[in-house]
N, C-alpha and C positions, 0 to 999 in steps of 0.2 A: 587302239583297243584291241587286245588279244582275240583272235578268232574263236577260241575255246570259249570265252566269256560271252561273246555275241552268240554262239550256238547254244550255250546254256540258257540265256534269256530267251531265245526262241522256243527252245524245247519246254522250258517252264510254263510257257503261255499256250503251247499247242494243245488242243483238245485230244488229239490222236497221235500215234507214232508218225515220224515224218521220214521218208527215205533220202538218201544221198540226193537224189535228182531233185525233190523237193526242197531240201536245204540249199542246194546249189542255186536254185530260183530265187532265193532271197537276196542274192548278189547281183549288181548290175556286171555286164561282160568286162568293163574296163577295170573292174576290181581284181579280175583274174583269179578268182576263188574256183578252184576245180574240185571234183570229187574227192580226188586223192588228198588235197589239202584239207578238205573237210573231214576225211576218214582220220588224218593223223591228229587234227584238233580234237575229234571225238575221243581218241585215245587218251590224249592228254587230259581232257575232261574226266573221262572214267578213271583215270589214276587220282585226279584231285578230288574224287568223290570218296576215295578210300577214308573211312573214319567219319563220314558225314551221315546224317540221317537219310539221305536220297543216294539213288544209284542211277547210273545211265545203263539202260536195258535196250538190246536189240532183239525186235520181235520180227515176224514175218513182214509186216508192213514198214518197218523203219526203226527209227531210235526213239525212245522216250525217258524221260526223268521220272522216277516215281520215288516214293517213301519206301525205305528197307523194311522188310516183313517183320524185323524184331521190334519196330516202332508202331506196329499195328494197335496195340493195346491203348496207347496215348491218342493216336489218331482218330480212333473209332470214337473216342469220348465226345469229341466236338462235331462228329459228323451226324447230320440230321438223317441221312439215308442208311437205313440198316442193311448189311450186307445180305443178299438174297440166300434163302435157304433152298436146298435142292432135295428131292425125295429120292431115295435109294432106286427107284425104278427110272427116274429122269436122268440119275448118273449112269446107271447102267446101260440105258438106251445110248447116251452120248459116248459112253466108253466103247460101245460096240461098233457105233458108226466111225469112231476114231481110229480104232485098230483093225477093222476088217473092211474099210471102204474101199470100192464102193459096195454097199450093201442095200438090200431092198427091205421094207418093212416085214414081209413074210420071212425073210431069213433072220432078221432080229427076234421075231416071235417063235422060230423054231429054236434057236439058241436058248432064249430065256424060258421057252417052255409055256408061256402065256401070252396073250393078245396084248398089244401095245396100244395104250390110249391114244386115240388121235390128236388129243390135246398136247401130249408130249411132243410129238413131232411138229405139230403146229407151233409150239413155243420155240422149240429149237429153230424153225424156220424163221420165226418173228425175230428172235435174238440175233439172227444172221450168223448163227454158230455152224449151222448146216445147210446146205443147198441141194437141189436135184441136179445130179452130174449126167444124168442120161436115163435111158429106159432100157430094162433088160428084155432080150429076144425071146419072149415067152407069151403064152395067151395073156391078153391084157395089158401087155408091156407095163409091168410094174415100174415105178420110179425107182432109181438107184440114188443112194443118199451119199454125201460125202462132206467133209469139214471145210470151213472157209478160212480166210485170212483173220477175220474177227474172232474166231475161236482160237486161233494161234495167238493171236495179240492178247485176248482176256487172259490166257493161261502162261503168258511170258515165253512162247515158243517160238523159234526162228522157223522151224519146219516141223514136219510130222516125225523125222528122226530124232527129235528131242524128246518125244514122249517116252515116260519110263518103259521099260521092259514089261511084259506080262509077268515074268518071274519077280521084278522089283514090286509089282503091285500086288501079288499073291498074299503077302502077309500085312497089307494095309487095311486099317479100320474103315469101311466104307463111309461111316458117319463122319470120319475125319477128312474124307476125300477133297471137299473143297478148300479146306485150310491147307492140305499137303499141296495140292496143285497150284494155289495162289501163293506158295512160298511161306 
């Protein structure tokens, strides 16, 4: 059986992205499946996905198979779970953390000009999109916030460098932000 077919089966049933190291762990040493051979097989699989309703995507945590964005309308028809709706304040706070990290809550409030609701930060921490990355050397040692791998995975990003530039974001309708970021 071709390696790319085996990898397709593994990725189709995986609940989260899998790294090259994790994929290598599926094969006993005597099969001599290396990370390099896996990478080549993933490239073959990615090419094979062309014209299909799904695609192979590499995120910060690894590789996953997912439905292409253009099929969203049909997939959502059978989904029991409605996609989450995020408030403008929630998205602004997340965007500031992503583009300006590490950043403190006070710095977010200074930029936005209003207080940040504690529930927004709590929700971002609970979703594991944001984490405390340290404490600023100021009185009270405020927490500095940064994004996580789960944030990158959710938005199909390999790294923070894949975030759109602020210039690209300037003309974007904030009400459409979740749809744009999700493809």
